[in-house]
N, C-alpha and C positions, 0 to 999 in steps of 0.2 A: 621906688622903695629901695632898690639896690644902691642907688646913688646916696640915699640918706644913710644907709648903714655904713657905706664906705666913708662918708664924711664924718661919722661919729667914731670911726676906728682910731686907735692911738697912732700918732705919727711915727713912733719907733716900735719895731717888732720885738717881741721877746727873744732873747738870745738863748742858745742852747746851754745846758748845764756844763757841757765840755768847754765852752768858751769861758764860762764863769770860773771853772777850775783852772783854766789856763792863766787867767788874770791873777788868780790867787797864787799860782806857782811862780809867776813872774815876780810878784811881791815877795814871796818867800826867798827866792834866789837873791834878790836885792838885799834882804835882811841878812842872808848868809854872808854876803860880801862886806857888810859894814861891821860884822861881829868883832873882827880882830882889831879894829881901831880902838875898841874898848878892852876886850878880853886879852888881846895879845901884848898890850903894853908891858905887863909884868915881866916878860922875858927880856925886854930891852934894858930894864932898870939896872941890873948888876953890871952890864957892860958899859953903860953910860957912866956909872959911878966909877968904874975902874979906869976909864979913859980920861975923864976930866977931874976926878977927885972931889966932886961936890958931895955934900952930905945928902943922905937919902931923902930926908924930909923936904929939902929944896927941890929935888928932882920930882918928887911925887906931887908937888903943887901943879905940875903940868897935867897930871891925870885929874886932879880936882877941877881945874879949869875946863878940861875936856867934858867932864860930866855935867858941870854947871851949864855950859853953853849947849850941850847936847839935849838937855832936858828942859830948861826954863824958857827956851825960845820956841818950843814946839807949838804953843798956842798961836804965835805969830805965823809960824810956817803953815799951820792949819788954815789960817785965814787966806794965805796965798794959794793953798790947794783949792779952797772953795771958789776963789776968784779966777784962778788961771788954770786949774786942773793939775792932776798929779804929775804929768810928764815933766813940766818945766821945773817943778820943785825937786824931783828925783834927779833930773839932769844936772841942775846946779849943785845939788848935794853930792853927787858922784865926783864932780869936778873939784869941789872943795875938799872932799876926802883925800883925793889924790894929791892935791897941792899941800895939804896939811902934813902928810907923811913925807913928801918930797922936801919940805922945809926941815923936818926932823933929820933927814938924811944929811943935810948940809949944815945943820946948826952946830955952833961951837960955843954957845952961851946959854944960860938958863932961859933968858928972854926969848931966844930963838925957839927953844922947845915949847915954851909957854905959847908963843904965837902959833906954832905948828899945830899944837893940840887944840887951841881955840878954834882954828879954822876947820880942823877935822871934826871937832865936836859939833859945830854948826851944820856941817854937811851930813854927818851921821844922824843927827836929830831930825833933819829934814826928811831923810830917807825912811827912818823908823816911823815917825808919825804919819807920813803919807801912806806907807804900805799897810799899817794897821788900820787906818781910817778907810782906805780904799777896799780892804778886805771886807769890812763891815758893810760897805755900800753894795758890794757885789753879792753879799749873802745876808740880806735882811731876814731870811728865813732860817739861817744857821749862824747867827752872829757869834755865839760862843765857840763853835767849832772853828770858824774862820779865824777869829782872833787867837785862839789857842795854837793853831797850826802856824800862823804867822809869827807869833812870839817864840814858838819852839825853833823856828828857823834861825833866830838870832843866837840862841844857845848852840844849835848844831853847827853854825858857821865856824865858831872857834874850835869845837871838838874835832872837826875835819882837818883843820890846818895847824893845830898845835905842834905836831911832830915836824911838818915841813918848815915852820918858822924857826923852831929850835935848831933844826939841822942847818938851815941857811945861816943863822947867826953864828953857829960854830964853824962853818966852812968858809963863809964869805964876809963875816963881820956884820955888826948890827946896823951900820949905816947903809950898806948895800941892801940889806933886808928891808929896812924902812922904805927905800926907794922902789924896789921891785914889787914888793907886796902892796905898798900904797898906791902906786900907779896902776898896777895890774888890776887890783880890786876896784879902783876908781873908774877905770876904763870899762870894765864889765857892767858897773852900775849905770854908766852913761848909755851903753848899748841897750840895757834893759829898760831904761827910761822911755825910749822910743816905742816900746811895745806895751807900755802901761796906759790904760784908759780908765776913765771914770764912767760908770753906767749912766745912760740917759733914761729919762722917764719912760716907763713901759718895758725896759729891757730886762728887769729883774722882777721876781714875784713879790707880792705884797707881804708885809710882816704877818706871820701867823698869829692870830689872837687865841690865847689859851683861856678857855672858859673857867678854868679852875684858879686862875690868877687874876687879881685886880690890876689892871693896867693903868698907867698914868693917863689922866684925861688930856694932857697936852704936853708939848715939848717946852723946856725951859730955856730962856735966853741966858747967855753967859753971865750977865749982870745979876740975874736972879739966882743962878746956881751958887755963886760965891757968897750969897747971903744966907745959905742954908747950912746949919751946923753939921749935917751929915757929910757934906762935901769936905769940910775941913777935917773931920774925923778920918775919912778915907784918905785924904791927902797926907795926913800925919802918919797913917799906917804904911803907906807906900814909902814915905821918906825914911822911916826907921828901918824897915825891912831892906830897902834898897841900899841905904848907907852901910848897914852891916855887911851885906854881901859884897858890895864894891870895895870896901876896905880890905877884905880878904882877897878879892880878885887882884887888886893892884899890888899886893905884897906876897903873892904865892911864891914867885921865884926867889926874891931876896930872903924870905923866911926859910924856905927849904934849903937854900945854900948856906945860910948861917947855921942851920941845924945839921948840915952835912947829910941830908937825906934825899937831895934832889935826884941823885942817880941810882938810888936803891930800887931794884926791880920789884914790881908788885904784880901778882897774878890774880885774875878773876875770870871765872868761866873759861879757862883755857887761854885767855888773852893776857900777855905779859907786856908791861911797859914800865917806865920809870915812875917813881912816886910823884914827881912834879907833873909829868905828862898826864898821869891818871887823875890827879887832883884838878888840873886845868880843864880836863874834858867833862868833869862832873862837879864843878864848883857851885856854891850856893845860888848864884844869880841865874844859872840855868833853871834850877828848880823854882826860883822866884818868878821868872818870867812866865813859866807854865802854870804855877799855882795861882797867880793873880790874873790869868786870862779869864775874862768874863764868860760865864756860861749862861745858857738860856734861863736857868733857874735863878742864878745869882742876880742877873740883870732884872728879872721880874721882882725879886726881893727889894732891890734898890729902888725900883719904880714905886713899889708899895710904900716904902719909907718916905720917898719924896711926896707921895700923895697925902700921907698922914700929916707931914709937915705943913703942906700948903692948905690943908682943909681946916 
């Protein structure tokens, strides 16, 4: 009888909650490290324009390319995560992030900056998509909380390093800052990649079923999802919210300098910083990443809508 019970037991034992939270923390730290590749760009734009004399619109095409390659390739990167695991994707992502800003440090043409930001965008997108997806896998019982914490790490990353980046640009120049911050953050991501794992069957608790909410009867394949109107509605909502926030993010430093308010001190709750630094630590995309993090309730609502569409 004992042998029969042992034979029916799952091959992988349930891990402790402490281990799950450790995996979540590793993902959040990786998100912190990639934040400046997106949010820190604005501090470099005025100095790039001053050194090379290019018009601002041409320079900002680099940021546009970064965002496009950071976001639109995530489905492909997600496929690699499912096939090869999160470690290899985050590892490659960290290497690409470091290479991207190292190219920016040496670039002397617009095409050089375009190339650097494309490479950094691919790397940052791989890390972002992997960390969010892995958080949901480790916490099927707390999906909203896990996704919210992970997304918040992306905003917190730039808030913590806004002042150091500005100080280094002022003291050592924007090219040195590109090199040191790019390589430094990329190396940390690579180290974190070796500590990141995906859960195996039986290691995490089953999804909690809420009797008060109608759950979807089945999971949908990607080809089925893209045929649902609700998917395109949600996609459109994310695009318009993200585009507005990112346009502000990319131009915070140039606009504040044009209006001559970048260095004006601002005080809040006893904390004083310059207007530009304050705006960069609480810009709209921080709020966007947290506001759009899925909660248990919103996820259930989405499943209800999908069920109505399919029925």
